[in-house]
C-alpha positions in Angstrom: -34.2 -13.0 -30.4 -35.2 -9.8 -32.1 -32.7 -7.5 -33.7 -33.7 -4.8 -31.3 -32.8 -6.9 -28.3 -29.6 -8.1 -29.9 -28.4 -4.5 -30.6 -29.5 -3.4 -27.1 -27.3 -6.1 -25.4 -24.4 -5.1 -27.6 -24.8 -1.4 -26.7 -24.9 -2.3 -23.0 -21.7 -4.4 -23.2 -19.9 -1.6 -25.0 -21.0 0.9 -22.4 -19.6 -1.3 -19.6 -16.3 -1.7 -21.3 -16.0 2.0 -21.8 -16.9 2.7 -18.2 -14.2 0.2 -17.0 -11.5 1.8 -19.2 -12.5 5.3 -18.2 -12.3 4.3 -14.5 -8.8 2.9 -14.9 -7.7 6.1 -16.6 -9.2 8.2 -13.9 -7.6 6.0 -11.1 -4.3 6.1 -12.9 -4.4 9.8 -13.3 -5.4 10.1 -9.6 -2.5 7.9 -8.5 -0.2 9.8 -10.7 -1.2 13.0 -9.1 -0.7 11.4 -5.7 2.7 10.2 -6.7 3.6 13.7 -7.9 2.5 15.0 -4.5 4.8 12.5 -2.7 4.6 9.2 -0.8 2.6 9.4 2.3 5.0 9.3 5.3 5.3 9.8 9.0 8.5 11.1 10.5 10.0 11.3 13.9 12.9 13.4 15.3 16.2 11.8 16.2 17.2 12.6 19.8 19.9 12.1 22.4 18.8 10.1 25.4 19.4 7.0 27.5 18.3 3.4 27.0 18.2 1.0 29.9 19.2 -2.6 29.3 17.2 -4.9 31.6 16.7 -8.5 32.5 13.1 -9.7 32.7 12.1 -12.6 34.9 8.8 -14.1 36.3 8.2 -14.5 40.0 5.7 -14.2 42.8 5.1 -11.9 45.7 5.8 -13.1 49.2 6.4 -11.5 52.6 10.0 -10.9 53.7 9.0 -12.3 57.2 6.8 -15.4 57.1 6.4 -18.1 59.8 4.6 -21.5 59.5 3.2 -22.5 62.8 3.5 -26.2 63.2 2.8 -28.6 66.1 5.7 -29.8 68.2 3.5 -32.4 69.9 0.6 -34.5 68.7 -2.6 -33.3 70.3 -6.0 -32.0 69.5 -6.7 -28.3 68.9 -8.6 -26.9 71.9 -8.8 -23.2 71.0 -8.1 -20.9 68.1 -8.6 -17.3 69.5 -7.8 -15.7 66.1 -9.0 -16.3 62.5 -7.4 -15.9 59.1 -6.9 -12.2 58.3 -6.6 -11.2 61.9 -3.6 -9.1 63.0 -1.4 -10.5 65.7 1.4 -9.2 67.8 4.5 -11.1 69.0 3.6 -13.1 72.1 -0.2 -13.3 71.4 -1.9 -16.7 72.0 -2.7 -18.2 68.6 -3.3 -21.9 69.3 -4.1 -23.9 72.4 -3.6 -27.7 72.2 -5.0 -30.3 74.6 -2.4 -30.6 77.4 -4.4 -32.7 79.9 -2.5 -35.9 79.2 0.8 -34.1 79.4 -0.1 -32.5 82.7 -1.0 -36.0 84.1 2.3 -37.3 82.9 4.0 -34.4 84.6 2.3 -35.0 87.9 3.2 -38.7 87.8 6.8 -38.0 87.0 7.0 -35.3 89.7 5.6 -37.8 92.3 8.1 -40.5 91.2 10.9 -37.9 91.6 9.7 -37.0 95.0 9.6 -40.6 96.1 13.2 -41.2 94.8 14.4 -38.1 96.6 12.9 -39.4 99.9 14.5 -42.8 99.5 17.8 -41.1 98.7 17.6 -39.1 101.9 16.7 -42.2 103.9 19.6 -44.1 102.5 22.0 -41.3 103.3 20.7 -41.2 106.9 21.0 -45.0 107.2 24.6 -45.2 106.0 25.7 -43.0 108.9 25.3 -45.9 111.4 27.5 -48.4 109.5 30.1 -45.7 109.0 30.3 -45.1 112.8 30.4 -48.8 113.4 33.2 -49.1 110.9 35.3 -46.5 112.7 34.8 -48.4 116.0 35.7 -51.7 114.4 38.9 -50.3 112.9 40.0 -48.9 116.4 39.2 -52.3 118.0 41.2 -54.1 115.3 44.2 -51.9 116.0 44.0 -52.7 119.8 43.7 -56.4 119.1 46.8 -56.2 116.8 48.9 -54.6 119.5 47.7 -57.0 122.2 48.5 -59.9 119.8 52.0 -58.6 119.3 52.6 -58.6 123.1 51.0 -62.0 123.5 48.1 -60.8 125.6 45.4 -62.2 123.2 45.1 -65.2 120.9 45.3 -65.0 117.1 41.5 -65.8 117.0 40.6 -62.6 118.6 42.7 -60.6 116.0 41.1 -62.5 113.2 37.6 -61.9 114.5 38.3 -58.1 114.7 39.5 -58.2 111.0 36.4 -60.0 109.8 34.2 -57.5 111.6 35.9 -54.6 109.9 35.5 -56.3 106.5 31.8 -57.0 107.0 31.1 -53.4 108.0 33.1 -52.1 105.1 31.1 -54.2 102.6 27.8 -52.9 104.1 29.0 -49.3 103.7 30.1 -49.9 100.1 26.7 -51.4 99.3 24.9 -48.4 100.9 27.1 -46.1 98.8 26.2 -47.8 95.6 22.5 -47.6 96.5 22.9 -43.9 97.1 24.6 -43.5 93.7 21.8 -45.4 91.9 19.2 -43.3 93.7 21.1 -40.1 92.7 21.1 -41.2 89.0 17.5 -42.1 89.2 16.7 -38.8 90.7 18.6 -36.9 88.0 16.8 -38.9 85.3 13.5 -38.0 86.9 14.4 -34.3 87.0 15.3 -34.5 83.3 12.0 -36.2 82.5 10.2 -33.5 84.4 11.9 -30.8 82.4 11.0 -32.7 79.1 7.4 -33.0 80.1 7.2 -29.4 81.2 8.6 -28.3 77.8 6.0 -30.5 76.0 3.3 -28.9 78.2 4.6 -25.5 77.1 4.4 -26.7 73.4 0.6 -27.0 73.9 0.4 -23.2 74.2 1.5 -21.6 70.9 2.2 -17.9 70.7 2.9 -15.6 67.8 6.7 -15.4 67.1 6.4 -12.2 65.1 4.1 -9.3 64.4 2.0 -9.9 61.4 -1.3 -11.2 59.9 -2.6 -14.7 59.8 -2.6 -15.4 56.1 -3.6 -19.0 56.2 -5.4 -21.2 58.7 -5.3 -25.0 58.1 -6.8 -26.4 61.3 -10.0 -26.1 63.3 -10.9 -26.7 66.9 -11.1 -30.5 67.6 -8.8 -31.6 64.8 -5.7 -33.7 65.6 -2.4 -32.1 64.7 0.7 -34.3 64.4 4.5 -33.8 64.6 6.4 -34.2 61.3 8.9 -37.0 60.8 11.5 -37.7 58.2 9.0 -39.3 55.9 5.8 -37.5 56.8 5.3 -33.8 57.0 3.8 -32.4 60.2 0.7 -30.3 60.4 1.1 -26.7 59.6 -1.6 -25.1 61.7 -1.3 -21.6 60.3 0.9 -19.1 58.6 1.8 -15.7 60.0 3.3 -13.1 57.7 4.4 -9.5 58.0 2.6 -7.9 55.0 4.2 -4.6 55.7 7.4 -5.7 54.0 7.0 -7.6 50.7 9.4 -8.9 48.1 9.3 -10.6 44.7 11.0 -13.9 44.4 12.0 -14.0 40.8 13.5 -16.9 38.7 16.2 -15.4 36.4 17.3 -17.4 33.4 20.7 -19.0 33.7 21.9 -17.1 30.6 21.2 -13.7 32.4 22.2 -14.4 36.0 25.8 -13.1 35.6 24.5 -9.6 34.8 22.3 -9.4 37.9 23.9 -7.8 41.0 22.6 -6.8 44.4 21.6 -3.2 44.6 20.3 -2.9 41.0 17.0 -1.1 40.6 14.0 -3.0 39.2 10.5 -2.3 37.9 7.8 -4.7 39.1 4.6 -5.6 37.3 1.9 -7.5 39.3 -0.9 -9.1 37.3 -3.5 -8.1 39.9 -2.5 -4.4 39.5 -2.8 -4.0 35.7 -1.2 -0.9 34.3 0.6 0.0 37.5 4.4 -0.2 37.9 6.0 -0.8 41.3 9.7 -0.3 42.1 12.2 -2.3 44.0 15.9 -3.2 44.5 17.7 -6.5 44.1 18.4 -7.7 47.6 19.8 -11.2 47.2 21.1 -13.3 44.3 21.2 -17.1 44.8 24.6 -18.7 44.3 23.0 -22.2 43.8 21.1 -23.0 40.6 17.4 -23.9 41.3 16.9 -27.6 41.3 14.4 -28.9 38.8 14.1 -32.5 40.1 14.9 -35.4 37.9 15.4 -33.2 34.9 18.1 -31.0 36.6 21.0 -32.7 34.9 19.5 -32.4 31.5 18.5 -28.8 32.0 21.9 -28.0 33.3 23.4 -29.4 30.1 21.0 -27.4 28.0 21.5 -24.2 30.1 17.8 -23.9 30.7 17.9 -23.6 34.5 17.0 -20.6 36.7 18.4 -18.8 39.7 16.4 -17.3 42.6 16.7 -13.5 42.9 14.9 -11.6 45.7 13.7 -8.1 44.8 12.4 -5.8 47.5 8.9 -4.4 46.7 8.0 -0.8 47.5 4.2 -1.1 47.8 3.8 2.6 48.3 1.0 2.1 50.9 -0.9 -0.5 48.7 -1.9 -3.7 50.4 -0.5 -6.5 48.3 -1.4 -10.1 48.9 1.0 -12.9 49.3 1.4 -15.3 46.3 0.5 -12.9 43.5 2.1 -13.5 40.2 4.6 -10.8 39.1 7.3 -10.0 36.6 10.4 -7.9 37.2 12.6 -5.9 34.9 16.0 -5.5 36.5 18.0 -2.6 35.1 21.5 -4.0 34.5 23.1 -1.3 32.4 22.3 2.2 31.0 23.3 3.2 27.5 23.5 6.8 26.3 23.6 8.0 22.8 21.6 9.0 19.7 18.1 7.3 19.8 16.0 6.6 16.7 12.7 4.8 16.6 13.3 1.1 15.9 10.6 1.0 13.2 12.6 3.6 11.2 15.4 1.1 10.6 15.1 -1.1 7.5 17.4 -3.8 6.2 18.6 -3.9 2.6 20.9 -6.2 0.7 24.2 -4.4 0.3 24.5 -5.4 -3.4 21.1 -3.7 -4.1 22.3 -0.3 -2.8 24.0 2.4 -4.9 27.8 2.0 -5.0 28.5 5.1 -2.9 26.1 4.0 -0.3 27.2 0.4 -0.3 30.8 1.4 0.2 30.1 3.6 3.2 32.6 3.3 6.1 29.6 3.3 8.5 29.1 -0.4 7.6 31.4 -2.8 9.4 33.2 -5.6 7.7 31.6 -7.5 4.8 28.0 -7.4 5.9 25.7 -8.7 3.2 22.6 -7.2 4.8 23.0 -3.7 6.2 20.8 -1.3 8.2 19.7 2.0 6.8 17.3 4.8 7.6 15.6 7.3 5.4 16.1 10.9 6.5 13.4 13.4 5.6 15.3 16.3 4.1 12.9 19.0 3.1 10.3 16.5 1.9 12.8 14.2 0.1 13.8 10.7 1.3 17.6 10.4 1.7 19.0 6.9 2.3 21.4 7.0 5.2 23.7 4.1 6.4 23.7 3.6 10.2 25.7 1.6 12.7 23.5 0.3 15.4 24.0 -0.3 19.1 21.7 -1.6 21.8 18.1 -1.8 20.9 14.6 -2.2 22.4 11.2 -2.8 20.9 10.7 1.0 20.5 14.1 2.6 20.2 17.6 1.8 19.0 20.9 3.6 19.7 22.7 4.7 16.5 26.4 4.7 17.0 27.2 6.3 13.7 25.3 7.9 10.8 22.8 10.2 12.5 22.7 13.4 14.6 20.2 14.6 17.1 17.6 16.8 15.6 17.4 15.1 12.2 14.1 13.7 11.0 13.7 10.1 9.9 10.8 8.3 8.2 9.1 5.9 10.5 6.1 4.7 8.3 3.8 3.6 7.1 5.4 0.2 6.4 4.3 0.2 2.7 6.2 3.5 2.2 9.4 2.2 3.9 9.2 -0.8 1.6 9.0 1.4 -1.5 11.7 3.8 -0.6 15.1 3.7 -2.3 16.2 7.3 -1.9 15.3 10.5 -3.7 11.5 10.0 -3.5 9.3 13.0 -2.7 7.5 12.6 0.7 4.1 13.9 1.6 4.3 14.4 5.4 1.4 13.2 7.4 2.6 14.2 10.8 5.8 14.6 12.8 5.8 12.9 16.1 8.9 13.8 18.2 10.3 10.8 20.0 9.4 10.9 23.7 6.4 13.1 23.1 4.2 13.3 26.2 7.1 13.2 28.6 7.8 15.9 31.0 9.7 18.8 29.4 13.3 19.1 30.5 13.7 15.5 31.6 15.8 12.9 29.8 13.6 10.2 28.6 14.7 6.5 28.5 13.5 3.2 27.3 14.4 -0.4 28.3 16.0 -3.3 26.6 14.4 -6.4 28.0 16.6 -9.5 28.1 15.2 -12.9 29.0 11.7 -14.2 29.4 
């Protein structure tokens, strides 16, 4: 390698080193100027307001009034005048089943009843003759007894009269028993006719409520069957009144004691993203929801749920049955001084200045305490706070702050560096609740549960 090339490489290397050192000096000087100008910060105003504590629970939308139309007789579907989605009114024909066999049975049973009624009338007419003969035989017996007592007739004549009475009496009793049997048979036939007539009426199914056919499970020609203890019957269709809807929510066991009838709720339906519906708790189940074989284990672990029905104000929107939803039930309202949750930082008590660590705002012997940094004329002031209820966005401060003060809310790297006394370079001040209607008290929610 020539001396010229060697010296050239050395010169280039020296230039690179000088450039790196110069860059560091320039960067250090720039950062020092930035530090002198203050740490970049964002602030928010402390305000007085309300914070709503709520219980969150998943659920699904369903009509308040819903009827499953099932078959009460086993027969084939002959007609379905309406289809799924059609509106029906109470009393409208919705299903016609095949009733020809039932009508034949009804005609046969009616004919048998009429025959038994005719036989009963004939038996009642026939018994009148033996009854009259019996009366005559009894009078003849009485005459024979008197003549026998005066010695005008022999004992044989008296005994013949007595036998005659007994024979006729036996015939009358037999006829009376036949009449009783025919009456019982006639009553059974009448009952059978009523039963068959009722079954014939089951073949014509009418809408029990006003509503909409939300599900149709059968078609013309299909056989529908009656349910038994072990086998479910055929549900031909479902009719629901979509004008009144509700959310059936499953509230966690740990939260159910806080939920009461009449509490307001916000409803979020997955199909209506970004829209909030409103409702009221209408019913709270007293029985824990069964979870099958695992119910005993889940009860021990406290992981069960309770059914809670929440009315749904659709505000004119058509909402379909079965949609997934979530409800936030407002269980309590807290009022006080609100600060953005992100402004609160935790510090080890031993790392704080003595005066700050011994503040009476802190309770007991907490080893980790909460503080905020107030923005006082561009200087960070470490301030101890006692916290109350909190949400993801705001927290109630029970002691340590006043409405109107400004607190540092970010950026995160600035909050991590702050110890108190640092100069702040304000980026922007965003009042809490900005964008809300002036003059109205704003509020946030504390969501409990999943």
